[in-house]
C-alpha positions, 0 to 999 in steps of 0.5 A: 725164655723158650727162645733161648732154650730152642737156640741152645738145643739147636746149637747142641744138635748142630755143634755137638755136646763136645764142641759146645763148651769150647765155642761158648768159652770162645764167645765169652772171651770175644764178648769180654774183649768187646766190652773192654774195647767199648769201655776204652772208647767210651773213656776216650770220648768222655775225656775228650768231651770234658777237655772240650768243655774245659776249653770252652769255659776258659774262653768265656 
């Protein structure tokens, strides 16, 4: 917890109190976009694995 406070204090000093909310919002958008892309990739991998398993069962 003290680490987070230190990082926030350092960010406030470096970026300034006016830019910090803008940058935090932008980081939030990027994180949401990354999570969406990660979910899409995981869904594709899972569907491909399922397709391969079904094909394997049909061959048996």
